ROLUMZA-565961 format. One record per residue (C-alpha): residue in one letter; x, y, z. Coordinates in steps of 0.5 Angstrom, whole numbers, padded with zeros to 4 digits, always signed. Layout:
// ROLUMZA-565961
aXYZ ...
This chain:
// ROLUMZA-565961
m-0201+0167+0057 s-0203+0166+0050 t-0198+0163+0047 a-0197+0161+0039 k-0192+0159+0034 i-0193+0162+0027 r-0189+0158+0021 v-0189+0161+0014 m-0189+0156+0009 n-0187+0157+0002 s-0192+0156-0003 g-0197+0155+0002 p-0200+0158+0009 l-0198+0161+0015 h-0198+0155+0020 v-0201+0157+0027 t-0200+0153+0033 g-0202+0154+0040 e-0207+0158+0043 f-0208+0165+0042 n-0215+0168+0039 l-0216+0171+0032 v-0220+0177+0031 d-0223+0179+0026 a-0224+0186+0023 e-0231+0187+0027 g-0227+0185+0033 n-0230+0179+0034 h-0226+0174+0038 y-0225+0167+0036 p-0220+0163+0040 h-0216+0158+0038 k-0211+0152+0041 g-0208+0147+0037 i-0207+0147+0030 f-0209+0151+0023 s-0207+0154+0017 l-0209+0161+0015 c-0209+0162+0007 r-0204+0167+0004 c-0206+0166-0003 g-0212+0169-0003 l-0215+0163-0007 s-0219+0160-0001 a-0227+0158+0000 c-0226+0160+0007 k-0222+0165+0008 p-0219+0166+0013 y-0217+0159+0013 c-0213+0155+0008 d-0217+0149+0004 g-0210+0148-0001 s-0212+0152-0006 h-0206+0154-0007 r-0203+0147-0010 a-0208+0147-0016 e-0207+0154-0017 r-0198+0153-0017 w-0198+0159-0012 e-0191+0160-0012 s-0188+0165-0005 v-0182+0164-0001 v-0181+0168+0005 n-0175+0168+0008 s-0172+0173+0014 d-0165+0176+0014 k-0164+0174+0021 p-0168+0171+0027 a-0172+0176+0031 a-0170+0178+0038 g-0171+0173+0043 t-0173+0167+0039 g-0167+0163+0041 t-0165+0162+0034 
C-alpha cells in the first residue's frame, strides 16, 4: 500500500514525503518515493514541482485547518 504525507508550508509549497503516484491531466502515472515539493504559487518554471520562485516574488499564503482530519491522531 502506498503512503504519503503532505505538509502545507506557509508562503511555500506542498512538501510531499512517502511513496505514491502523481497522475497528470492526461492520466499518465509518475511513481514517486522520497521527498519533494509541489508548487502552490503558480510561479514555478517546472510545474507541478516547486523551484523556489515564491521566495523571489515574496508570495504569501497561510493555510490553517480548523481541526485535524479524522483518523490522523493529532
